[in-house]
N, C-alpha and C positions, 0 to 999 in steps of 0.2 A: 219213843218218839225219836226220829232220826234227825240229826243236825243237818242244816242246809249250808251252814258256814263252817269253814275249816277252823278247828280249835286253835288257840294260840300255841305257838311252838314254845317248848321249854326255854329255848335260847332267847326268844323275845322277852319272856318273863325275866330271865336272868339279867339281860341287859337293861331293860326298861325299869324294872322294879328294884334291882339290887346294885348292879355295877354303876349305872349312870347316877343315881342319887348319892352314891358314895364317892363319885368322881374317880373311880378305879378303872384303870385300863385293863384290857384283856390280858396283856402281858404280865402286869402286876398281879392280877388275880390268879393267873395260871401258876405263877411262881409261888404264890401264897398257898395254893392247894396241892402243889407238887406234881403238876402235869405240864405238858408243853403248851406254848401259846397256840400252836396249830390245833391242838385238841379243843381248847376252849373256843377258838375262833370258828371251828367247824360247827360246834353246837350253836353258838350265837347266830351264825349265818344259815342255819337250817340244813347244813350238809351232813351232819352226823347226829345220831340219836343220843339221848341221855342213857347211859348204861347203869347197871346196879352200882358199880364202883363209883361212877361220877355222882350218882344220886346220894350216895353216902358222903362223899366229899362236900357236895353242895349243902346237904343237911347240916353237916358239922360246921361249915363256914358261916352259914346264915341262921343257925339255930332253928331250922325247920325239921321236917321229917323226910326221910328218903321217899316215903309214899307220895308226898306232894309232887316231887319231880318225876317219879315213875308213872303216876297217874296222868300227869300232863303229857308225857311221852306216849302212854298207852292210848289216850284219847286221839292223838294225832295219827298214830299207827292204825287204829281201827277205822278212823274216818277215811284215810287214804286207801286202805284195803277194800273198803266197801265201794269205792269209786273206781277201782281197778279190778274188776271181777276176774277171778282165775278159776282153776278147776274146782275149787270149793263150792262154786255156784251149782255144779252138777250133782252134788250130793243130795240124795233124797232123805227127808226126815224118817227116822225109825219110829214106827208106831209102838207105843208102850201099851201092854194089855191093861185094861182097867180093873 
């Protein structure tokens, strides 16, 4: 079943479920996990994706799994790709012999 609504961005989850309840600023969090404020800000504002390295940092900081953060990012990436058809739409399925 295909989603009709865009999945939540990992940055939205990071801000609303982790940083805001902790009363932590983007700058303080960035310093805590050893990245620039600009890097965290870009993720929170939906301008940059969560990378594997960032997923590991987020997982360590919040005692979650990297899979959580990467799955959130993957859901958004797939949703956006399906709405912006590219050359992949021209690929014909390969029939497997039965």
